[in-house]
N, C-alpha and C positions, 0 to 999 in steps of 0.2 A: 381607868374607866372608859367605858367605848360609849359607840354612838348605837341608839336604838332604832332597830327600824319600823320605821313608822307607817303602816300599811293605809294605802287612797282612804279606805273608810273613816280610819281614825283621824285620818287629818280633815277629810270633810265635816266630819261630829267636832273635832276643835273647831275650826271656821264658823261651823253652825251656830256655836254656843256665843260667839263672840258677835257675829252680825248677826244673826236673828233672834238670838236670846238676852243680847245685851249684855253678857256676862263681860266682867272685867277680863283683860289677857291673864291676871293670876291667878284667879278664881276657875277660867276654863283651864289652867297650865294643873291645876290641884285637880281636877275633873277629870282630866283626859292623860297626866302624865307626860305631856310633852314640855319639852323647855321654852322659856318664854320669847328668846330670841326667834326661834322657829316659826313660834306661832304668830308672833308680828309681822314677819317676813311673807308669811302664807296670808294673814289676813290683808296686808298691803297690795301683793300680788292679785288674790281674788277680786279686792276693790277695782284694781287697775282693769283686770280682765270684763267685769261689769261694767266699766265707763267705754272700754272696747267696742263692747257688743252696742251701748246706747248710741255710740258714734257712727256706724257701718251706715247706717240710711244717710246720712249726711254726705259721705264719699259715693255712693247712688246718686243724690240730689246733684252733688257738683258735677259728677258725669252726664246727668240728663242736662243742665244748665249750658254746658261746653256743645255738647252735641245741638240744642236748639240755638247758640250763637253761631254755630257754624253754618247753620239751615239758614239762619236771618243773613250773614253775610251774602249767601249764596243766591238767595231772593233778592235781595239790594243790588249785587252787582248785576244779575238778571234784569230788574228795572229798569238801570240805567241804560242798558244796552236795549232795552225797546224803547226807551226813550229818544234815543238817539235815532233810530228807524222809525219815527211816527212821520207820517206823510205832512208834507208843508201846508196844505190844506187844515187838516188837524189842530198843525202847531198855530194858526190863527184862532181856530177856534176855544184853543187852553189858554190863549195869550201869551205864547211863546213867540213871538217874533224877533228874528235877527235884525 
């Protein structure tokens, strides 16, 4: 007994029966003629792919956070430099005396 070649359309239909139509895996196998192990594997892979799609914005958010942290560090450094260059008469006004 050999393997049956399943077209992408048949595979998508079998996954849709389980995910969207709430068929059990055995009932979807009866309806489509695919094996239960293969169908379970396809459904698991499909669900993992869907979770990955949902997590993509989080990666973009993380990149944004990192870039903003880098900009903040630069601004804090520039602020420290400017404080050191503050003229002495302004230091008295702001209460910074040595």
